[in-house]
C-alpha positions, 0 to 999 in steps of 0.5 A: 254355413254357420260361423261365430267369431270375434273381431277386434277393429282398429283405427291404425294398420300399425296397431292391427299388425302389432296385435296379430304379432302379440296374439301369435306370440302369446298362442292366441289363434288369430289372423288379420282380415279385411274389416267388414263393410258393415263396420265403420273403422279408420283401418281396413284391417281387423283381427279375427279370433276365437270368441273364447279368447276375448278376455285374454286378448283384451288383457294382452292388448291393454297390457301392451298399450294397444289402441283399438276401436272395439271388439265385435261378435260376428255371426255368419249364417250362409251369405248373411253376416251380423256384427254386435259390439262386445262390452 
């Protein structure tokens, strides 16, 4: 099974929950998941979203003063996963 998706990683659980609410209120398909062990973060939650929504989600977070650690592109192929930070 192959999957490609985006992740927003946070240092704060509060910011992660706030982001999920903002995303849903603005019709961005997203959900909270546990932060993968390969990504170091202060918070155990990340927001999984469709990669096509990266720019609109980043704008939404910036406009609402949400603090995040980074945006990542996640690739999963079978049991292997890799994560690359998106600039």
